One Martini backbone bead per residue (centre of mass of N, CA, C, O) as a GRO file, in nm:
protein
   58
    1MET     BB    1   0.974  -0.288   1.372
    2THR     BB    2   0.842  -0.043   1.226
    3LEU     BB    3   0.574   0.159   1.159
    4ARG     BB    4   0.589   0.160   0.838
    5THR     BB    5   0.594  -0.145   0.811
    6ALA     BB    6   0.326  -0.205   0.947
    7ILE     BB    7   0.153  -0.040   0.763
    8PHE     BB    8   0.213  -0.193   0.500
    9ILE     BB    9   0.123  -0.470   0.595
   10PHE     BB   10  -0.170  -0.392   0.659
   11LEU     BB   11  -0.244  -0.284   0.368
   12ILE     BB   12  -0.188  -0.559   0.226
   13ALA     BB   13  -0.390  -0.724   0.393
   14VAL     BB   14  -0.644  -0.563   0.314
   15ASN     BB   15  -0.624  -0.596   0.017
   16ALA     BB   16  -0.635  -0.911   0.018
   17LEU     BB   17  -0.916  -0.930   0.154
   18MET     BB   18  -1.072  -0.765  -0.066
   19LEU     BB   19  -1.005  -0.963  -0.302
   20ILE     BB   20  -1.143  -1.216  -0.182
   21LYS     BB   21  -1.381  -1.048  -0.176
   22GLN     BB   22  -1.606  -1.048  -0.439
   23ASN     BB   23  -1.819  -0.817  -0.327
   24SER     BB   24  -1.670  -0.558  -0.379
   25SER     BB   25  -1.724  -0.200  -0.394
   26LEU     BB   26  -1.433  -0.164  -0.508
   27ALA     BB   27  -1.333  -0.118  -0.824
   28ILE     BB   28  -1.016  -0.074  -0.796
   29LEU     BB   29  -0.964  -0.379  -0.715
   30GLN     BB   30  -1.079  -0.494  -1.013
   31TYR     BB   31  -0.881  -0.346  -1.178
   32ARG     BB   32  -0.674  -0.525  -1.349
   33ASP     BB   33  -0.584  -0.699  -1.107
   34ASN     BB   34  -0.483  -0.468  -0.903
   35LEU     BB   35  -0.303  -0.237  -1.038
   36PRO     BB   36  -0.284   0.018  -0.854
   37ALA     BB   37  -0.135  -0.131  -0.615
   38LYS     BB   38   0.109  -0.221  -0.781
   39LEU     BB   39   0.198   0.072  -0.877
   40LEU     BB   40   0.205   0.208  -0.568
   41TYR     BB   41   0.394   0.070  -0.378
   42TRP     BB   42   0.691   0.173  -0.432
   43PRO     BB   43   0.641   0.483  -0.442
   44SER     BB   44   0.518   0.501  -0.150
   45LEU     BB   45   0.747   0.379   0.001
   46LEU     BB   46   0.977   0.571  -0.102
   47GLY     BB   47   0.835   0.833  -0.011
   48VAL     BB   48   0.842   0.778   0.290
   49LEU     BB   49   1.150   0.736   0.316
   50LEU     BB   50   1.223   1.022   0.210
   51ALA     BB   51   1.068   1.188   0.422
   52LEU     BB   52   1.210   1.078   0.666
   53THR     BB   53   1.502   1.145   0.581
   54ILE     BB   54   1.456   1.456   0.566
   55LEU     BB   55   1.357   1.487   0.868
   56VAL     BB   56   1.624   1.364   1.003
   57PHE     BB   57   1.870   1.522   0.822
   58PHE     BB   58   1.722   1.837   0.788
   0.00000   0.00000   0.00000
């Protein structure tokens, strides 16, 4: 498991724990059933992979 995979798994776990906690002070987690995290997951993951690919091969 690479570092970027571990970071994404950690961020997903933190997001899930904050969703379970009902009195979370972050309104962005409660907006439309956590929609921002759902919309940003794949673009952020693919962006990191693209950046690392560019760093390694160019």
